[in-house]
Each structure stands twice: as C-alpha cells, then as structure tokens.
N, C-alpha and C positions, 0 to 999 in steps of 0.2 A: 271480658270486662266484668269486674266485680260490681256489686250493688253500690258500694261506697263510691267507686269511680263514676258510675252512672249518675249518682246524685250530685257529685261535684260538678260534672260537666253540664248537667241540667241547670244547676244553680248559676254557673257562669253564663250560660246562654240566656236565661231569663233576666239576669242582671244587666247584660249587654243590651237587650231589647228595651228594658225599662230605662236604662241610661239614655238611649236615643229618644224615647218618648218624653222624658222629662225635659230634654233640651228642646224638642219640638213644641211642647206645651209651655215652655219657658217657666217651668216650675222652679228652676234653680234661682230665679230672681226673687220669688216670694218665700221659698223654703230652702235657703242655702245649706243649712245644717243637714237636712235630709238628703240633699243632692251630694254633699261631701261624704256622707255616710255610704251612699251607694258606690261612689268612687273608691272609698276605702275597702268595701266588700269585694269589689272587682280585683283590686290589687292583692288583698290578703288571701282570697280564695285561690287566685292563680298561683301565689307563692306556696299555699298549702299543698298543692298537687306535687310540688317538688319536695316540700318539707317532710312528707311521709317516708321518704327514703333516708332521712337523717337518723342518727342513733336515738333510741327512745327517750333518753334524758334530755337531749337537745331539743327534740320535737316537743316534749312536754313543756319546756321553757318557752318555746315559740308559741305554743298554744295558750299558755297562761297570759303572755303579753297580748296576744290577739284577743283573747277573751276579755281582758280588762279594757282595752281600747274600744272593742265592739260594744260592750255594755255601757260604757261612759257616753258613747255616741248615742245610744238608744235613749238614755236619760236626757241628753241635750236635745234630742228631737222632740221629746214630750214637752220640754220647757218651751221650745220654739213653737210647737202647736198651741200651747197655752197663750203665748203672746199673739199669735195669729188670730185666735178667738177674740182676744181683747180688741185688736184692731178692727176686726170685722163688726163687732158690736159697739165700737167707739166707747168702750168702758174704761174705767180707771183701774189701775193695778190693785190687786187684792192686798189686804193687810198681811204682814208677815206672820202675825200670831195665828191668824186663821189657817194659813197654809201649813204652818208648823204643827198646829193641832191636828189637822186632817191627815198630814203625813205620818205623824206618830200613831194616830189611831189606825190608819191603814197598815202601817208596819207591824203593829201588835196583832192585828187581825190575821195577816198573812203568816206571821211567825207562829201563831197558835194552831195553824192547820195541821202540823205534823211535828213529830219528835225529831229534831235536827241533831244528827250525830256525825262524828268523824272518827274513823278507825284509828285508835291510839297507836297501833303498832305499824301503821303504814309509813312509808318513807315521807320525809318532810315535804317534798314537792307534791306528792299525791295528797297529803293532808291540806296543803295550801290550795290545791286544785279544787277539792271538795268544799273548802271554806269559801272560796271565790264563787263557785257555782251556787252555793246556798245564799250567800250574801247578795249577789247580783240578781238572783231570782226573786228574792224578797224586795230588793230595791226597785226593780222594774215594775212589779205589780203594785207596790206601794205608791210610786209616783203616778202610775196610771190611775189608780183609784182616787188619789188626791185631785188629779186633774178633772176626773169625771164628777166627783162629789162637788168640787168647787164650782164648776160650770153649771151644774144642776141647781145648786143653792142660789146662784146669781141669775138663773134663768137665761143663760147666754146661748145663742144659736151658733152652730158650727158651720163654717164654710164647707163646701162639698169636698174639695181636695183634702183638707185637713181631717174631715170626718172619716174618709176612706183610709187614710194613712193610719189614723189612730185606731180604727177598727182592726186593721191588719196587725198592727203592733200589739194590740190587746189580745188577739187570738194567739199569736205566737208566744206572748209572755205567759199566758195561762198554761199552754202546752208545756213550755219549758219549766214552769214551776211544778207541774205534775210529774214531769220526768225526774226532776231533782228530788222530789219527795220520795219517789220510788227508789231512786239511787241510794238514798240514805238507809234503805232496807234492802241492801243488795242481795240478789238471788243468784249471782254468778255472772261471769264475764259475758257469756253468750246472750243472756236475757238483757243485761245492761246495754250491750251494743245494739240490740234491736230497739231499745228505747231511744238511744241516740239517733238511730236511723229514722224513727218516727218523728223525733224533734226536727231533724233536717227536712223530712218530707213536709212537715207543717210549714216550715219556712218557705219551701218551694211553692206550697199552695198559696201562701200570702203573696209571693212574687208574681205568680200567675194571675191572681186576683187583681193586683195593681196593674199589671200589663193589660189585662182586659179592660179595666176601668179607664186608664189613661189613653188607651187606643180609641176610645169613643169620643164623641163630640164633647168639647169642654162645656161644663155646666155654666148656666147664665150667671150665677153668683160669682164665679171665679173670673169670667170674662169682664163683668162690670168692675171687679176689683182691679184687674189689669188696666182698664181704661182710666180709672181714677188715678192710678199711679202715674201713667203716662201724662195725664192732664196736669197733675201737680208738678211734674218735672218741667 
C-alpha cells in the first residue's frame, strides 16, 4: 500500500466516524452546511479512489470539479459559522460595507504574501488548476480573516462547536495557503507531491481533532442552545 492510499483510507475512516458523531450530537440541525460538506467529502473521496485509475486528463477534470465544489463548501461553512455567532450573541447582521471593506483588506493582505505565477507553457488544464488553487487559497483565508476581524470588532462570543470548527478550518486554510505559495516556486514533481501529502496530513489532523472533540461531552453552551430551539418549536 502506498502512502497516498493510506492517507485516502485514513481520511475516509475519520470522516465516517465524524459523520456518526455529528448525527449523535445532532450538529446537523444547527450546522447543516457543515454536515452536508462532510457527506460530500465522503462521497467525493470514495470516488477519488476509483478516479486515480482514469486517464490523466480525465482525472484532472474530475479533480478541478471536486476542488471547486469543495472550496465553495468551505466558504459557505464560514458564512454559516458567522450566522451562528450572530444567533448566539443575539446580534444584528453587520453592514455590507464593513464586510466588503474587511474582505478586500484581507484579500489584499493574503495576495501580497507571495509572487503568484502560472507557468505560461503549461497545458490549459494545468494552468486552470494552478489558478484555481491560488484563487481558492486566497479566498479561504480572506473569508476566514474577515470573519475573525468582524467578530473581534463587534466583541462577539463564539459558541463552542462553531469555535472548534472554525479553528480546524483556519489551520487547514493556512497550511493549504503555504503549500500553494511553495507550489508557485516549483522545485520538481517529487517535492511538490510531498507538499500535497503534507496538506492532506494536515486535513487528517483536523479531522482527528474534530473526532476527539465531538466524542467528548457536549459543552454547556451548545446544550442550552439546543434546549432553546426545542422550546421555541
């Protein structure tokens, strides 16, 4: 068994355990987008095990579609977490101008961290792959920074579940950004592939962290929130 296969199987196993824990804790009721993302990950990763046997060009197209859906899900999760923070603090929605300003500021900050390049002589699909990697890496961190800055400016408190999910996503987003930055200064296929494996390993670490957290007793803040929802119904 190769290291890549071992990482794939470990990811599927951790996702399956986390899926069961989210149902057990009824997190799917309060964070449906996060739950749907986990279902998507289970399906797409299972299909990826078969897809590696496809022709390279077909597999690359599959990977581009998978990458796009995956990152759009991550952005949607961050938006869902922001709404959950609003509900938890019983606060009003922020002004669009403030969010837009913070997002642009965060995007410019992340974009300035490295010289972003795309190999001009690479095939079109490979160029599109690098553009998407760079664009989504910037988008993930920019949205995350916007959420953190906005909640800090407003002095909002984070519910326990949402805080742990945001922490895991933040760690993965930073690792993925660092990997993409190094990718733009390619040192060769072998080194690049090791970087990809490091990124996958960081994702497995986040999954393991969530499994450990959700396997423990539910925090009081989240229990009381569930009780309020049941009472309101």
